[in-house]
PyMOL Python script that loads the backbone (N, CA, C, O; Angstrom):
from pymol import cmd

cmd.read_pdbstr("""\
ATOM      1  N   MET A   1     134.210  30.112  60.191  1.00  0.00           N
ATOM      2  CA  MET A   1     132.656  28.689  59.614  1.00  0.00           C
ATOM      3  C   MET A   1     131.720  29.133  59.178  1.00  0.00           C
ATOM      4  O   MET A   1     131.185  30.134  59.655  1.00  0.00           O
ATOM      5  N   LYS A   2     131.295  28.513  58.179  1.00  0.00           N
ATOM      6  CA  LYS A   2     130.441  28.974  57.579  1.00  0.00           C
ATOM      7  C   LYS A   2     129.618  27.586  57.521  1.00  0.00           C
ATOM      8  O   LYS A   2     130.025  26.426  57.453  1.00  0.00           O
ATOM      9  N   CYS A   3     127.582  28.421  57.602  1.00  0.00           N
ATOM     10  CA  CYS A   3     126.894  26.779  57.494  1.00  0.00           C
ATOM     11  C   CYS A   3     126.014  27.510  56.564  1.00  0.00           C
ATOM     12  O   CYS A   3     125.538  28.621  56.800  1.00  0.00           O
ATOM     13  N   VAL A   4     125.766  26.594  55.145  1.00  0.00           N
ATOM     14  CA  VAL A   4     124.164  26.957  54.516  1.00  0.00           C
ATOM     15  C   VAL A   4     123.061  26.160  55.153  1.00  0.00           C
ATOM     16  O   VAL A   4     123.135  25.057  55.696  1.00  0.00           O
ATOM     17  N   VAL A   5     121.888  27.046  54.954  1.00  0.00           N
ATOM     18  CA  VAL A   5     120.533  26.222  55.118  1.00  0.00           C
ATOM     19  C   VAL A   5     119.697  26.650  53.677  1.00  0.00           C
ATOM     20  O   VAL A   5     119.379  27.680  53.083  1.00  0.00           O
ATOM     21  N   ILE A   6     119.531  24.866  53.486  1.00  0.00           N
ATOM     22  CA  ILE A   6     118.735  25.032  52.424  1.00  0.00           C
ATOM     23  C   ILE A   6     117.291  25.080  52.523  1.00  0.00           C
ATOM     24  O   ILE A   6     116.956  24.241  53.359  1.00  0.00           O
ATOM     25  N   GLY A   7     116.297  25.675  52.055  1.00  0.00           N
ATOM     26  CA  GLY A   7     114.963  25.326  53.268  1.00  0.00           C
ATOM     27  C   GLY A   7     114.949  26.737  54.406  1.00  0.00           C
ATOM     28  O   GLY A   7     114.193  26.947  55.355  1.00  0.00           O
ATOM     29  N   ALA A   8     115.809  27.354  54.008  1.00  0.00           N
ATOM     30  CA  ALA A   8     115.596  28.628  55.344  1.00  0.00           C
ATOM     31  C   ALA A   8     114.254  29.163  54.724  1.00  0.00           C
ATOM     32  O   ALA A   8     114.313  30.309  55.169  1.00  0.00           O
ATOM     33  N   ASP A   9     113.771  29.146  54.426  1.00  0.00           N
ATOM     34  CA  ASP A   9     112.404  29.643  53.838  1.00  0.00           C
ATOM     35  C   ASP A   9     111.211  28.587  54.363  1.00  0.00           C
ATOM     36  O   ASP A   9     110.307  28.437  53.541  1.00  0.00           O
ATOM     37  N   GLY A  10     111.165  28.325  54.796  1.00  0.00           N
ATOM     38  CA  GLY A  10     110.199  27.354  55.502  1.00  0.00           C
ATOM     39  C   GLY A  10     110.238  27.550  56.591  1.00  0.00           C
ATOM     40  O   GLY A  10     111.064  28.267  57.156  1.00  0.00           O
ATOM     41  N   PHE A  11     109.008  26.715  57.285  1.00  0.00           N
ATOM     42  CA  PHE A  11     108.380  26.875  58.893  1.00  0.00           C
ATOM     43  C   PHE A  11     109.848  25.583  59.305  1.00  0.00           C
ATOM     44  O   PHE A  11     109.269  24.610  59.788  1.00  0.00           O
ATOM     45  N   ILE A  12     110.551  25.453  59.289  1.00  0.00           N
ATOM     46  CA  ILE A  12     111.488  25.410  60.412  1.00  0.00           C
ATOM     47  C   ILE A  12     112.882  25.965  60.139  1.00  0.00           C
ATOM     48  O   ILE A  12     113.677  26.348  60.997  1.00  0.00           O
ATOM     49  N   GLY A  13     113.092  25.952  58.595  1.00  0.00           N
ATOM     50  CA  GLY A  13     114.107  27.091  58.427  1.00  0.00           C
ATOM     51  C   GLY A  13     114.008  27.999  58.991  1.00  0.00           C
ATOM     52  O   GLY A  13     115.107  28.278  59.471  1.00  0.00           O
ATOM     53  N   ARG A  14     113.248  28.726  59.258  1.00  0.00           N
ATOM     54  CA  ARG A  14     112.894  30.404  59.397  1.00  0.00           C
ATOM     55  C   ARG A  14     113.276  30.110  60.579  1.00  0.00           C
ATOM     56  O   ARG A  14     114.222  30.793  60.973  1.00  0.00           O
ATOM     57  N   HIS A  15     112.743  29.063  61.547  1.00  0.00           N
ATOM     58  CA  HIS A  15     113.553  28.801  62.985  1.00  0.00           C
ATOM     59  C   HIS A  15     115.212  28.733  63.193  1.00  0.00           C
ATOM     60  O   HIS A  15     115.706  29.440  64.071  1.00  0.00           O
ATOM     61  N   VAL A  16     115.824  28.118  62.605  1.00  0.00           N
ATOM     62  CA  VAL A  16     116.723  27.636  62.401  1.00  0.00           C
ATOM     63  C   VAL A  16     117.630  28.952  62.079  1.00  0.00           C
ATOM     64  O   VAL A  16     118.769  29.138  62.507  1.00  0.00           O
ATOM     65  N   MET A  17     116.897  29.815  61.245  1.00  0.00           N
ATOM     66  CA  MET A  17     117.577  30.827  60.834  1.00  0.00           C
ATOM     67  C   MET A  17     117.172  31.801  61.754  1.00  0.00           C
ATOM     68  O   MET A  17     118.213  32.445  61.892  1.00  0.00           O
ATOM     69  N   ALA A  18     116.246  32.378  62.546  1.00  0.00           N
ATOM     70  CA  ALA A  18     116.345  32.582  63.905  1.00  0.00           C
ATOM     71  C   ALA A  18     117.203  32.935  65.014  1.00  0.00           C
ATOM     72  O   ALA A  18     117.568  33.892  65.697  1.00  0.00           O
ATOM     73  N   ALA A  19     117.369  31.453  64.825  1.00  0.00           N
ATOM     74  CA  ALA A  19     118.779  31.011  65.868  1.00  0.00           C
ATOM     75  C   ALA A  19     119.917  31.320  65.313  1.00  0.00           C
ATOM     76  O   ALA A  19     120.555  30.269  65.367  1.00  0.00           O
ATOM     77  N   ARG A  20     120.519  32.054  64.848  1.00  0.00           N
ATOM     78  CA  ARG A  20     121.493  32.514  64.373  1.00  0.00           C
ATOM     79  C   ARG A  20     122.672  32.501  65.269  1.00  0.00           C
ATOM     80  O   ARG A  20     123.636  31.736  65.251  1.00  0.00           O
ATOM     81  N   GLU A  21     122.359  33.690  66.213  1.00  0.00           N
ATOM     82  CA  GLU A  21     123.079  33.924  67.305  1.00  0.00           C
ATOM     83  C   GLU A  21     123.670  32.432  68.356  1.00  0.00           C
ATOM     84  O   GLU A  21     124.710  32.217  68.980  1.00  0.00           O
ATOM     85  N   LEU A  22     122.731  31.848  68.188  1.00  0.00           N
ATOM     86  CA  LEU A  22     123.354  30.712  69.048  1.00  0.00           C
ATOM     87  C   LEU A  22     124.347  29.832  67.880  1.00  0.00           C
ATOM     88  O   LEU A  22     125.430  29.415  68.291  1.00  0.00           O
ATOM     89  N   PHE A  23     123.990  29.589  66.560  1.00  0.00           N
ATOM     90  CA  PHE A  23     124.760  28.772  65.490  1.00  0.00           C
ATOM     91  C   PHE A  23     126.068  29.308  66.001  1.00  0.00           C
ATOM     92  O   PHE A  23     127.012  28.581  66.311  1.00  0.00           O
ATOM     93  N   MET A  24     126.071  30.910  66.088  1.00  0.00           N
ATOM     94  CA  MET A  24     127.599  31.621  66.506  1.00  0.00           C
ATOM     95  C   MET A  24     128.314  31.237  67.100  1.00  0.00           C
ATOM     96  O   MET A  24     129.430  30.789  66.836  1.00  0.00           O
ATOM     97  N   ARG A  25     127.385  31.436  68.689  1.00  0.00           N
ATOM     98  CA  ARG A  25     128.311  30.813  69.775  1.00  0.00           C
ATOM     99  C   ARG A  25     128.763  29.538  69.986  1.00  0.00           C
ATOM    100  O   ARG A  25     129.866  29.260  70.456  1.00  0.00           O
ATOM    101  N   GLN A  26     127.435  28.311  69.444  1.00  0.00           N
ATOM    102  CA  GLN A  26     127.689  27.145  69.835  1.00  0.00           C
ATOM    103  C   GLN A  26     128.773  26.678  68.727  1.00  0.00           C
ATOM    104  O   GLN A  26     129.739  25.969  69.010  1.00  0.00           O
ATOM    105  N   LEU A  27     128.532  27.095  67.622  1.00  0.00           N
ATOM    106  CA  LEU A  27     129.670  26.599  66.275  1.00  0.00           C
ATOM    107  C   LEU A  27     130.882  27.115  66.186  1.00  0.00           C
ATOM    108  O   LEU A  27     132.000  26.602  66.226  1.00  0.00           O
ATOM    109  N   GLY A  28     130.372  28.595  66.014  1.00  0.00           N
ATOM    110  CA  GLY A  28     131.349  29.976  65.673  1.00  0.00           C
ATOM    111  C   GLY A  28     130.897  29.752  63.988  1.00  0.00           C
ATOM    112  O   GLY A  28     131.672  29.968  63.056  1.00  0.00           O
ATOM    113  N   ALA A  29     129.392  29.244  63.826  1.00  0.00           N
ATOM    114  CA  ALA A  29     129.266  29.130  62.444  1.00  0.00           C
ATOM    115  C   ALA A  29     128.213  30.450  62.137  1.00  0.00           C
ATOM    116  O   ALA A  29     127.077  30.697  62.542  1.00  0.00           O
ATOM    117  N   SER A  30     129.001  31.060  61.368  1.00  0.00           N
ATOM    118  CA  SER A  30     127.506  31.627  60.156  1.00  0.00           C
ATOM    119  C   SER A  30     126.870  31.050  59.271  1.00  0.00           C
ATOM    120  O   SER A  30     127.208  30.281  58.371  1.00  0.00           O
ATOM    121  N   LEU A  31     125.320  31.741  59.785  1.00  0.00           N
ATOM    122  CA  LEU A  31     123.987  30.370  58.566  1.00  0.00           C
ATOM    123  C   LEU A  31     123.904  31.788  57.830  1.00  0.00           C
ATOM    124  O   LEU A  31     123.817  32.955  58.214  1.00  0.00           O
ATOM    125  N   VAL A  32     123.969  31.165  56.641  1.00  0.00           N
ATOM    126  CA  VAL A  32     123.659  31.539  55.108  1.00  0.00           C
ATOM    127  C   VAL A  32     122.862  30.831  54.619  1.00  0.00           C
ATOM    128  O   VAL A  32     123.312  29.700  54.439  1.00  0.00           O
ATOM    129  N   SER A  33     121.496  31.013  54.197  1.00  0.00           N
ATOM    130  CA  SER A  33     120.194  30.815  53.473  1.00  0.00           C
ATOM    131  C   SER A  33     120.706  30.670  52.292  1.00  0.00           C
ATOM    132  O   SER A  33     121.415  31.553  51.811  1.00  0.00           O
ATOM    133  N   ALA A  34     120.370  29.305  51.511  1.00  0.00           N
ATOM    134  CA  ALA A  34     120.573  28.978  49.850  1.00  0.00           C
ATOM    135  C   ALA A  34     119.005  30.049  49.283  1.00  0.00           C
ATOM    136  O   ALA A  34     117.793  30.178  49.455  1.00  0.00           O
ATOM    137  N   PRO A  35     119.825  30.425  48.763  1.00  0.00           N
ATOM    138  CA  PRO A  35     118.499  30.652  47.638  1.00  0.00           C
ATOM    139  C   PRO A  35     117.052  30.554  47.550  1.00  0.00           C
ATOM    140  O   PRO A  35     116.782  29.355  47.483  1.00  0.00           O
ATOM    141  N   THR A  36     115.850  31.359  47.514  1.00  0.00           N
ATOM    142  CA  THR A  36     114.932  30.735  47.635  1.00  0.00           C
ATOM    143  C   THR A  36     114.515  30.417  45.717  1.00  0.00           C
ATOM    144  O   THR A  36     114.638  31.036  44.660  1.00  0.00           O
ATOM    145  N   GLY A  37     114.012  29.146  46.157  1.00  0.00           N
ATOM    146  CA  GLY A  37     114.052  29.191  44.709  1.00  0.00           C
ATOM    147  C   GLY A  37     115.126  27.714  44.132  1.00  0.00           C
ATOM    148  O   GLY A  37     114.943  27.227  43.017  1.00  0.00           O
ATOM    149  N   LEU A  38     115.878  27.336  44.804  1.00  0.00           N
ATOM    150  CA  LEU A  38     116.955  26.506  44.216  1.00  0.00           C
ATOM    151  C   LEU A  38     116.258  25.350  44.403  1.00  0.00           C
ATOM    152  O   LEU A  38     115.293  25.282  45.165  1.00  0.00           O
ATOM    153  N   ASP A  39     116.629  24.538  43.835  1.00  0.00           N
ATOM    154  CA  ASP A  39     115.840  23.249  42.752  1.00  0.00           C
ATOM    155  C   ASP A  39     116.971  22.589  43.422  1.00  0.00           C
ATOM    156  O   ASP A  39     118.095  22.637  42.921  1.00  0.00           O
ATOM    157  N   ILE A  40     116.782  22.095  44.310  1.00  0.00           N
ATOM    158  CA  ILE A  40     118.026  20.695  44.901  1.00  0.00           C
ATOM    159  C   ILE A  40     118.026  19.387  44.750  1.00  0.00           C
ATOM    160  O   ILE A  40     118.489  18.501  45.468  1.00  0.00           O
ATOM    161  N   ARG A  41     117.047  19.323  43.013  1.00  0.00           N
ATOM    162  CA  ARG A  41     117.096  17.867  42.312  1.00  0.00           C
ATOM    163  C   ARG A  41     118.307  18.378  41.210  1.00  0.00           C
ATOM    164  O   ARG A  41     118.823  17.546  40.464  1.00  0.00           O
ATOM    165  N   ASP A  42     118.610  19.452  41.182  1.00  0.00           N
ATOM    166  CA  ASP A  42     119.835  20.160  39.720  1.00  0.00           C
ATOM    167  C   ASP A  42     121.358  20.494  41.029  1.00  0.00           C
ATOM    168  O   ASP A  42     121.688  21.263  41.932  1.00  0.00           O
ATOM    169  N   ALA A  43     121.810  19.348  40.311  1.00  0.00           N
ATOM    170  CA  ALA A  43     122.931  18.878  40.804  1.00  0.00           C
ATOM    171  C   ALA A  43     123.707  20.487  40.632  1.00  0.00           C
ATOM    172  O   ALA A  43     124.063  21.092  41.642  1.00  0.00           O
ATOM    173  N   ALA A  44     123.871  20.964  39.492  1.00  0.00           N
ATOM    174  CA  ALA A  44     124.631  21.905  39.408  1.00  0.00           C
ATOM    175  C   ALA A  44     124.521  23.167  40.283  1.00  0.00           C
ATOM    176  O   ALA A  44     125.183  23.705  41.171  1.00  0.00           O
ATOM    177  N   SER A  45     123.431  23.375  39.649  1.00  0.00           N
ATOM    178  CA  SER A  45     122.501  24.650  40.596  1.00  0.00           C
ATOM    179  C   SER A  45     123.353  24.200  42.406  1.00  0.00           C
ATOM    180  O   SER A  45     124.240  24.966  42.785  1.00  0.00           O
ATOM    181  N   VAL A  46     123.075  23.320  43.067  1.00  0.00           N
ATOM    182  CA  VAL A  46     123.801  22.762  44.414  1.00  0.00           C
ATOM    183  C   VAL A  46     125.146  23.313  44.047  1.00  0.00           C
ATOM    184  O   VAL A  46     125.356  24.503  44.281  1.00  0.00           O
ATOM    185  N   GLY A  47     125.943  22.684  43.578  1.00  0.00           N
ATOM    186  CA  GLY A  47     127.177  22.060  43.440  1.00  0.00           C
ATOM    187  C   GLY A  47     127.536  23.756  43.046  1.00  0.00           C
ATOM    188  O   GLY A  47     128.408  24.054  43.862  1.00  0.00           O
ATOM    189  N   ALA A  48     127.297  24.805  42.298  1.00  0.00           N
ATOM    190  CA  ALA A  48     127.384  26.272  42.084  1.00  0.00           C
ATOM    191  C   ALA A  48     127.293  26.773  44.087  1.00  0.00           C
ATOM    192  O   ALA A  48     128.282  27.068  44.757  1.00  0.00           O
ATOM    193  N   LEU A  49     126.103  26.734  44.513  1.00  0.00           N
ATOM    194  CA  LEU A  49     125.845  27.088  45.520  1.00  0.00           C
ATOM    195  C   LEU A  49     126.836  26.574  46.844  1.00  0.00           C
ATOM    196  O   LEU A  49     126.678  27.032  47.975  1.00  0.00           O
ATOM    197  N   ILE A  50     127.509  25.913  46.624  1.00  0.00           N
ATOM    198  CA  ILE A  50     128.375  24.585  47.711  1.00  0.00           C
ATOM    199  C   ILE A  50     130.054  25.481  47.256  1.00  0.00           C
ATOM    200  O   ILE A  50     130.934  26.045  47.905  1.00  0.00           O
ATOM    201  N   ARG A  51     129.891  25.289  46.312  1.00  0.00           N
ATOM    202  CA  ARG A  51     131.630  25.774  45.821  1.00  0.00           C
ATOM    203  C   ARG A  51     131.548  27.768  46.018  1.00  0.00           C
ATOM    204  O   ARG A  51     132.577  28.362  46.340  1.00  0.00           O
ATOM    205  N   GLU A  52     130.654  28.297  45.852  1.00  0.00           N
ATOM    206  CA  GLU A  52     130.734  29.845  46.076  1.00  0.00           C
ATOM    207  C   GLU A  52     130.513  29.775  47.155  1.00  0.00           C
ATOM    208  O   GLU A  52     131.306  30.640  47.525  1.00  0.00           O
ATOM    209  N   GLN A  53     129.810  29.256  48.522  1.00  0.00           N
ATOM    210  CA  GLN A  53     130.055  29.695  49.729  1.00  0.00           C
ATOM    211  C   GLN A  53     131.267  28.729  50.387  1.00  0.00           C
ATOM    212  O   GLN A  53     131.964  29.322  51.211  1.00  0.00           O
ATOM    213  N   ALA A  54     131.499  27.788  50.219  1.00  0.00           N
ATOM    214  CA  ALA A  54     132.318  26.633  50.826  1.00  0.00           C
ATOM    215  C   ALA A  54     132.201  26.545  52.073  1.00  0.00           C
ATOM    216  O   ALA A  54     133.049  26.904  52.890  1.00  0.00           O
ATOM    217  N   PRO A  55     130.729  25.872  52.397  1.00  0.00           N
ATOM    218  CA  PRO A  55     130.938  25.487  53.762  1.00  0.00           C
ATOM    219  C   PRO A  55     130.867  24.519  54.725  1.00  0.00           C
ATOM    220  O   PRO A  55     130.383  23.400  54.555  1.00  0.00           O
ATOM    221  N   ARG A  56     131.444  25.028  55.940  1.00  0.00           N
ATOM    222  CA  ARG A  56     131.609  23.476  56.548  1.00  0.00           C
ATOM    223  C   ARG A  56     130.756  22.484  56.679  1.00  0.00           C
ATOM    224  O   ARG A  56     130.856  21.257  56.671  1.00  0.00           O
ATOM    225  N   TYR A  57     129.762  23.358  56.820  1.00  0.00           N
ATOM    226  CA  TYR A  57     127.922  22.425  57.127  1.00  0.00           C
ATOM    227  C   TYR A  57     127.291  22.920  56.190  1.00  0.00           C
ATOM    228  O   TYR A  57     127.450  23.992  55.605  1.00  0.00           O
ATOM    229  N   VAL A  58     126.339  21.867  56.010  1.00  0.00           N
ATOM    230  CA  VAL A  58     124.787  22.325  55.479  1.00  0.00           C
ATOM    231  C   VAL A  58     124.078  21.613  56.551  1.00  0.00           C
ATOM    232  O   VAL A  58     124.524  20.732  57.286  1.00  0.00           O
ATOM    233  N   VAL A  59     122.706  22.222  56.521  1.00  0.00           N
ATOM    234  CA  VAL A  59     121.341  21.809  57.119  1.00  0.00           C
ATOM    235  C   VAL A  59     120.805  22.149  56.426  1.00  0.00           C
ATOM    236  O   VAL A  59     120.516  23.314  56.152  1.00  0.00           O
ATOM    237  N   HIS A  60     120.406  20.790  55.748  1.00  0.00           N
ATOM    238  CA  HIS A  60     119.032  20.272  54.868  1.00  0.00           C
ATOM    239  C   HIS A  60     117.591  20.219  55.339  1.00  0.00           C
ATOM    240  O   HIS A  60     117.105  19.456  56.174  1.00  0.00           O
ATOM    241  N   LEU A  61     116.872  21.395  54.484  1.00  0.00           N
ATOM    242  CA  LEU A  61     115.314  21.416  55.552  1.00  0.00           C
ATOM    243  C   LEU A  61     114.258  21.163  54.384  1.00  0.00           C
ATOM    244  O   LEU A  61     113.051  21.015  54.574  1.00  0.00           O
ATOM    245  N   ALA A  62     115.085  21.126  52.784  1.00  0.00           N
ATOM    246  CA  ALA A  62     114.042  21.239  51.764  1.00  0.00           C
ATOM    247  C   ALA A  62     113.523  20.245  51.975  1.00  0.00           C
ATOM    248  O   ALA A  62     113.988  19.293  52.602  1.00  0.00           O
ATOM    249  N   ALA A  63     112.193  20.366  51.332  1.00  0.00           N
ATOM    250  CA  ALA A  63     111.054  18.969  51.754  1.00  0.00           C
ATOM    251  C   ALA A  63     109.693  18.929  50.728  1.00  0.00           C
ATOM    252  O   ALA A  63     109.229  20.015  50.381  1.00  0.00           O
ATOM    253  N   VAL A  64     109.256  18.064  50.396  1.00  0.00           N
ATOM    254  CA  VAL A  64     107.740  18.421  50.121  1.00  0.00           C
ATOM    255  C   VAL A  64     107.252  17.811  51.813  1.00  0.00           C
ATOM    256  O   VAL A  64     107.868  17.027  52.535  1.00  0.00           O
ATOM    257  N   THR A  65     106.382  18.274  51.975  1.00  0.00           N
ATOM    258  CA  THR A  65     105.942  18.167  53.504  1.00  0.00           C
ATOM    259  C   THR A  65     104.282  17.931  53.390  1.00  0.00           C
ATOM    260  O   THR A  65     103.558  17.641  54.343  1.00  0.00           O
ATOM    261  N   PHE A  66     103.920  18.094  52.224  1.00  0.00           N
ATOM    262  CA  PHE A  66     102.618  17.663  51.574  1.00  0.00           C
ATOM    263  C   PHE A  66     102.288  16.184  51.877  1.00  0.00           C
ATOM    264  O   PHE A  66     103.388  15.690  51.629  1.00  0.00           O
ATOM    265  N   VAL A  67     101.478  15.119  52.260  1.00  0.00           N
ATOM    266  CA  VAL A  67     101.828  14.051  51.889  1.00  0.00           C
ATOM    267  C   VAL A  67     101.230  13.411  50.979  1.00  0.00           C
ATOM    268  O   VAL A  67     101.653  12.374  50.469  1.00  0.00           O
ATOM    269  N   PRO A  68     100.153  14.001  50.690  1.00  0.00           N
ATOM    270  CA  PRO A  68      99.290  13.669  49.331  1.00  0.00           C
ATOM    271  C   PRO A  68     100.028  14.376  48.139  1.00  0.00           C
ATOM    272  O   PRO A  68      99.353  14.043  47.165  1.00  0.00           O
ATOM    273  N   ASP A  69     100.773  14.956  47.814  1.00  0.00           N
ATOM    274  CA  ASP A  69     101.642  15.346  46.403  1.00  0.00           C
ATOM    275  C   ASP A  69     102.597  14.564  46.719  1.00  0.00           C
ATOM    276  O   ASP A  69     103.389  14.502  45.778  1.00  0.00           O
ATOM    277  N   SER A  70     102.914  13.926  47.599  1.00  0.00           N
ATOM    278  CA  SER A  70     104.672  12.566  47.543  1.00  0.00           C
ATOM    279  C   SER A  70     103.395  11.282  47.011  1.00  0.00           C
ATOM    280  O   SER A  70     103.757  10.297  46.367  1.00  0.00           O
ATOM    281  N   ILE A  71     102.426  11.429  47.267  1.00  0.00           N
ATOM    282  CA  ILE A  71     101.823   9.793  46.757  1.00  0.00           C
ATOM    283  C   ILE A  71     101.475  10.192  45.245  1.00  0.00           C
ATOM    284  O   ILE A  71     101.668   9.252  44.473  1.00  0.00           O
ATOM    285  N   VAL A  72     101.021  11.326  44.662  1.00  0.00           N
ATOM    286  CA  VAL A  72     100.364  11.953  43.335  1.00  0.00           C
ATOM    287  C   VAL A  72     101.562  12.219  42.437  1.00  0.00           C
ATOM    288  O   VAL A  72     101.275  12.317  41.244  1.00  0.00           O
ATOM    289  N   ASP A  73     103.454  12.423  42.910  1.00  0.00           N
ATOM    290  CA  ASP A  73     103.926  12.784  42.596  1.00  0.00           C
ATOM    291  C   ASP A  73     105.881  12.446  42.830  1.00  0.00           C
ATOM    292  O   ASP A  73     106.868  13.151  42.620  1.00  0.00           O
ATOM    293  N   PRO A  74     105.708  11.096  43.327  1.00  0.00           N
ATOM    294  CA  PRO A  74     106.967   9.904  44.111  1.00  0.00           C
ATOM    295  C   PRO A  74     108.365  10.548  43.477  1.00  0.00           C
ATOM    296  O   PRO A  74     109.448  10.844  43.980  1.00  0.00           O
ATOM    297  N   VAL A  75     107.926  10.608  42.392  1.00  0.00           N
ATOM    298  CA  VAL A  75     109.561  10.886  41.438  1.00  0.00           C
ATOM    299  C   VAL A  75     109.994  12.389  41.834  1.00  0.00           C
ATOM    300  O   VAL A  75     111.193  12.615  41.990  1.00  0.00           O
ATOM    301  N   LYS A  76     109.055  13.415  41.999  1.00  0.00           N
ATOM    302  CA  LYS A  76     109.597  14.688  42.589  1.00  0.00           C
ATOM    303  C   LYS A  76     109.955  14.487  43.843  1.00  0.00           C
ATOM    304  O   LYS A  76     110.922  15.149  44.221  1.00  0.00           O
ATOM    305  N   THR A  77     109.308  13.544  44.838  1.00  0.00           N
ATOM    306  CA  THR A  77     109.599  13.770  46.142  1.00  0.00           C
ATOM    307  C   THR A  77     110.869  12.656  46.487  1.00  0.00           C
ATOM    308  O   THR A  77     111.363  12.613  47.614  1.00  0.00           O
TER     309      THR A  77
END
""", "prot")
cmd.dss("prot")
cmd.show_as("cartoon", "prot")
cmd.util.cbc("prot")
cmd.orient("prot")
């Protein structure tokens, strides 16, 4: 069983990836990180990733985390 982690290079994502053994032991799932720079707003890119990896689970951790940026550009957020 496979789990794709989107945002694996972020603060929380790094901790999730560090807990790979826990995921394997508890869920029987191997963790695969999404490519750095994946634009989650690009449905074609995300769809290609999901088709390629065929995960059973997706952990979505990609986000705008700096609140002032979300105010300046709410559409991007």
